[in-house]
C-alpha positions as CSV (number, residue, x, y, z in Angstrom):
1,M,7.8,-11.3,16.3
2,L,5.5,-8.6,15.2
3,E,2.0,-9.3,14.5
4,S,-0.3,-7.1,12.4
5,M,-3.9,-6.4,13.3
6,T,-5.2,-7.0,9.7
7,G,-6.0,-10.5,8.5
8,Y,-8.5,-13.1,7.7
9,G,-9.1,-16.7,8.7
10,S,-11.7,-19.4,7.9
11,A,-12.5,-23.0,8.3
12,E,-15.4,-25.1,7.0
13,T,-16.5,-28.7,7.4
14,V,-19.3,-31.1,6.8
15,H,-20.2,-33.7,9.4
16,S,-23.1,-35.6,10.3
17,G,-25.4,-33.9,7.6
18,V,-24.4,-30.4,8.8
19,R,-22.3,-27.9,7.1
20,A,-20.4,-25.4,8.9
21,L,-18.5,-22.4,8.2
22,V,-16.6,-20.0,10.6
23,E,-14.9,-16.7,9.2
24,L,-12.8,-14.3,11.1
25,R,-11.9,-10.9,9.8
26,S,-9.5,-8.6,11.7
27,V,-8.7,-4.8,11.2
28,N,-6.6,-2.4,13.4
29,N,-8.1,-1.0,16.7
30,R,-6.7,0.6,19.7
31,F,-8.2,-2.3,21.9
32,A,-9.3,-5.7,21.5
33,E,-13.0,-5.4,20.1
34,I,-14.9,-8.7,19.2
35,N,-18.1,-8.8,17.3
36,V,-19.7,-12.1,16.9
37,K,-22.8,-13.2,14.6
38,L,-23.9,-16.6,15.5
39,P,-26.9,-18.6,14.2
40,R,-29.9,-18.8,16.6
41,Q,-29.1,-22.5,17.5
42,L,-25.8,-21.4,18.9
43,L,-26.6,-18.1,20.6
44,A,-26.2,-19.7,24.0
45,Y,-22.4,-20.1,23.3
46,E,-21.6,-16.5,22.3
47,L,-19.5,-15.7,25.4
48,E,-17.5,-18.9,24.9
49,V,-16.9,-17.8,21.2
50,R,-15.8,-14.5,22.3
51,E,-13.3,-16.1,24.9
52,L,-11.9,-18.5,22.5
53,I,-10.9,-15.5,20.2
54,R,-10.0,-13.0,23.0
55,A,-7.5,-15.5,24.5
56,Q,-5.3,-15.3,21.3
57,F,-5.5,-11.5,20.5
58,Q,-4.6,-8.5,22.5
59,R,-5.6,-5.8,20.1
60,G,-7.7,-5.4,16.9
61,K,-11.3,-5.3,15.9
62,I,-12.2,-8.9,15.2
63,S,-15.5,-10.0,13.4
64,A,-16.8,-13.6,13.7
65,F,-19.2,-15.0,11.4
66,V,-20.7,-18.5,12.0
67,Q,-23.1,-20.2,9.8
68,V,-24.7,-23.8,10.2
69,Q,-26.9,-25.5,7.6
70,L,-28.0,-28.7,6.5
71,D,-25.7,-30.3,3.8
72,D,-27.1,-30.5,0.4
73,E,-27.1,-34.4,0.5
74,Q,-28.8,-34.7,3.8
75,P,-32.3,-36.5,3.2
76,I,-35.5,-34.3,3.7
77,S,-37.2,-35.2,7.0
78,A,-40.4,-33.3,6.4
79,S,-43.9,-35.4,6.2
80,V,-47.3,-34.9,5.3
81,N,-49.7,-34.0,8.1
82,A,-52.7,-35.7,6.7
83,S,-55.2,-34.4,9.3
84,K,-54.3,-30.8,8.9
85,A,-54.4,-31.1,5.0
86,R,-58.0,-32.6,5.2
87,A,-58.9,-29.8,7.5
88,Y,-57.7,-27.2,5.3
89,R,-59.2,-28.7,2.1
90,T,-62.6,-28.7,4.2
91,L,-62.3,-25.2,5.1
92,L,-61.3,-24.0,1.6
93,D,-64.2,-26.1,0.3
94,E,-66.6,-24.3,2.7
95,L,-65.0,-20.8,1.7
96,R,-65.7,-21.5,-1.7
97,N,-69.1,-22.6,-1.4
98,E,-69.9,-19.5,0.6
99,A,-68.3,-17.1,-1.7
100,G,-70.0,-18.8,-4.7
101,I,-66.7,-19.8,-6.4
102,D,-66.9,-22.4,-8.8
103,T,-63.2,-23.0,-9.0
104,P,-62.2,-26.5,-7.1
105,V,-59.5,-26.5,-4.5
106,S,-56.3,-27.6,-5.9
107,L,-52.9,-28.6,-4.5
108,E,-51.5,-25.2,-5.0
109,H,-54.0,-23.8,-2.8
110,L,-53.1,-26.1,0.1
111,L,-49.2,-25.6,-0.3
112,R,-50.0,-22.1,1.0
113,F,-50.4,-23.2,4.5
114,P,-47.1,-24.7,5.7
115,E,-48.8,-26.6,8.7
116,V,-49.8,-29.3,6.0
117,F,-46.1,-30.5,6.5
118,D,-44.5,-31.7,9.7
119,N,-40.8,-30.9,9.9
120,G,-39.0,-33.7,11.4
121,A,-35.9,-33.2,13.7
122,T,-32.6,-32.5,12.0
123,P,-28.9,-32.3,13.4
124,L,-29.4,-28.5,13.5
125,D,-31.9,-28.7,16.3
126,N,-29.3,-30.4,18.5
127,A,-27.0,-27.5,19.5
128,E,-25.0,-29.6,22.0
129,Q,-24.2,-31.9,19.1
130,I,-23.0,-29.3,16.7
131,W,-21.3,-26.9,19.0
132,P,-18.0,-29.3,19.3
133,M,-17.7,-29.2,15.7
134,V,-18.2,-25.3,15.4
135,K,-15.7,-25.0,18.2
136,N,-13.0,-26.8,16.4
137,L,-13.7,-24.7,13.3
138,I,-13.2,-21.5,15.5
139,Q,-10.0,-22.8,16.7
140,D,-8.7,-23.5,13.3
141,A,-10.0,-20.2,11.9
142,V,-8.2,-18.4,14.8
143,A,-5.1,-20.2,14.1
144,R,-5.2,-19.1,10.4
145,L,-5.9,-15.5,11.2
146,K,-3.1,-15.5,13.6
147,S,-0.8,-17.0,11.0
148,M,-1.9,-14.4,8.5
149,R,-1.3,-11.6,11.0
150,R,2.2,-12.9,11.8
151,R,3.0,-13.2,8.1
152,E,2.1,-9.4,7.5
153,G,3.9,-8.6,11.0
154,E,7.0,-10.1,9.4
155,E,6.8,-8.0,6.3
156,L,6.5,-4.8,8.5
157,S,9.4,-5.9,10.5
158,I,11.6,-6.0,7.3
159,D,10.3,-2.5,6.3
160,F,11.0,-1.1,9.8
161,T,14.4,-2.6,9.8
162,S,15.2,-1.2,6.4
163,R,14.1,2.3,7.5
164,I,16.0,2.3,10.8
165,T,19.2,1.2,8.9
166,E,18.7,4.1,6.5
167,I,18.2,6.5,9.6
168,E,21.4,5.1,11.1
169,K,23.2,5.9,7.8
170,T,21.9,9.5,7.9
171,L,22.7,10.0,11.5
172,A,26.5,9.0,10.8
173,L,26.6,11.7,8.3
174,I,25.0,14.2,10.6
175,K,27.7,13.2,13.3
176,T,30.4,14.2,10.8
177,L,28.8,17.3,10.0
178,A,28.2,18.2,13.5
179,A,31.8,17.8,14.4
180,D,32.8,20.2,11.6
181,N,30.1,22.5,12.3
182,L,31.0,22.8,16.1
183,E,34.7,23.5,15.3
184,A,33.7,26.2,12.8
185,I,31.5,27.8,15.3
186,R,34.3,27.6,17.9
187,K,36.6,29.2,15.6
188,R,34.1,32.1,14.6
189,L,33.4,32.8,18.2
190,S,37.1,32.8,19.2
191,S,37.8,35.4,16.4
192,K,35.1,37.6,17.7
193,V,36.8,37.3,21.2
194,D,40.1,38.4,19.6
195,A,38.5,41.1,17.9
196,I,37.1,42.5,21.3
197,A,40.5,42.0,22.7
198,G,42.2,44.0,20.0
199,K,40.0,47.1,20.7
200,D,41.5,47.8,24.1
201,L,37.8,47.5,25.5
202,A,37.5,46.8,29.1
203,Y,36.4,42.8,29.4
204,S,36.9,40.0,31.3
205,R,38.6,37.4,29.1
206,D,37.7,34.7,31.4
207,R,34.3,35.5,31.2
208,L,34.3,35.7,27.5
209,E,35.8,32.3,27.2
210,M,33.3,30.9,29.5
211,E,30.5,32.3,27.4
212,L,32.3,30.9,24.4
213,V,32.2,27.5,25.9
214,L,28.5,27.8,26.8
215,A,27.6,28.9,23.5
216,A,29.3,26.0,22.0
217,D,27.6,23.5,24.4
218,K,24.3,24.7,23.4
219,L,25.0,23.9,19.8
220,D,26.5,20.5,20.5
221,I,24.2,17.6,19.5
222,T,26.5,14.8,20.6
223,E,24.1,13.7,23.5
224,E,21.0,13.8,21.2
225,L,22.8,11.7,18.6
226,T,24.0,9.1,21.2
227,R,20.3,8.9,22.7
228,F,19.0,8.6,19.2
229,A,21.3,5.5,18.4
230,S,20.2,4.0,21.7
231,H,16.5,4.4,20.7
232,N,17.3,2.9,17.3
233,K,19.0,-0.2,19.0
234,F,16.1,-0.9,21.3
235,F,13.5,-0.4,18.6
236,L,15.3,-3.1,16.6
237,D,15.6,-5.4,19.6
238,E,11.8,-4.9,20.1
239,L,10.9,-6.0,16.5
240,H,12.0,-9.7,17.6
241,N,10.1,-9.4,21.1
242,D,7.5,-12.1,21.5
243,E,6.0,-10.3,24.6
244,A,2.4,-8.7,24.4
245,G,2.2,-4.8,24.0
246,T,5.2,-4.7,21.2
247,G,3.2,-2.1,19.3
248,R,2.8,0.2,22.3
249,K,6.5,0.0,23.2
250,L,7.6,0.7,19.6
251,N,5.1,3.7,19.6
252,F,6.9,4.9,22.7
253,L,10.4,4.6,21.2
254,L,9.2,6.3,18.0
255,Q,8.1,9.3,20.1
256,E,11.6,9.6,21.6
257,Q,13.2,9.2,18.3
258,L,11.0,12.1,16.9
259,R,11.9,14.2,20.1
260,E,15.6,13.7,19.5
261,A,15.2,14.6,15.8
262,N,13.4,17.8,16.7
263,T,16.0,18.8,19.3
264,I,18.8,18.2,16.8
265,A,17.1,20.3,14.3
266,S,16.7,23.2,16.5
267,K,20.2,23.1,18.0
268,S,22.5,22.4,14.9
269,Q,21.9,25.9,13.1
270,N,23.3,24.3,10.0
271,A,21.6,24.0,6.6
272,E,23.1,20.6,5.7
273,I,22.1,19.0,9.1
274,S,18.8,20.4,8.9
275,Q,18.2,18.9,5.4
276,K,19.3,15.4,6.7
277,I,17.0,15.6,9.8
278,V,14.1,16.2,7.5
279,H,14.9,12.9,5.6
280,V,15.2,11.3,9.1
281,K,11.7,12.5,10.2
282,E,10.3,11.5,6.7
283,E,11.4,7.9,7.6
284,L,10.0,8.1,11.1
285,E,6.7,9.3,9.8
286,K,6.5,6.4,7.6
287,I,7.2,4.0,10.4
288,R,4.5,5.7,12.5
289,E,1.8,5.2,10.0
290,Q,2.7,1.4,9.8
291,L,3.1,1.1,13.5
292,Q,-0.8,2.0,13.8
293,N,-1.4,-1.7,12.5
294,I,0.8,-3.6,14.9
295,E,-0.6,-5.5,17.9
């Protein structure tokens, strides 16, 4: 089953006063490239996050974003540090007297000093407690990203099958045209041989007939059509292969298909066949563009 390299997966939950969110975005890339953005509490787990993602994807540039914050309904754990508040009040009164300022010290002035509050411990301070929750979210987001990539891969597989079917139809027409074309060439060359013989020129008929066979063989595209059909079969079979590296295998087969198309075009020496091959190559180019997005 094909898997695209583009997709999105996310997971979110609230547990024990902590709200956590994991988002994964994937785009096509030649190799597996994983970028991770973690909150400071979870920086020690970056390698494990990478391994959780890398275990499921062979190719693609994947960006992982993890966010943790206190739930809106979590009660405030801060408290007033009375001693520091009094100390700052004394310090400000002293400054006011030294500067000759009549304005009394107010609460607004004290709030400029965050030290007047003691922030109590919160669930965010315990990385070991929140990591299992985040790990589960990462696994859920990975599963959803993989599911989306597979759905897109299924759509691409349908498109590829349709295009290969169209190519097969065109090659069947080319095969018929090639047989007629080869017979016409043989007749034309034979008539030339007979014309030479009628002039009483010194020649070797066996040699001329051999040259006739060689010339006809150079224009024969039967082998190319047979190999092309074989490549098409393997291509369709590979669309349903669950093994890793499907995208690379399909790219290799596509190169072989293009090689056969170019050889047929150069050997046929027939305008109608050349026109059909142009259509085949157009379909192959469309497949090539889409293959860049297959894992």
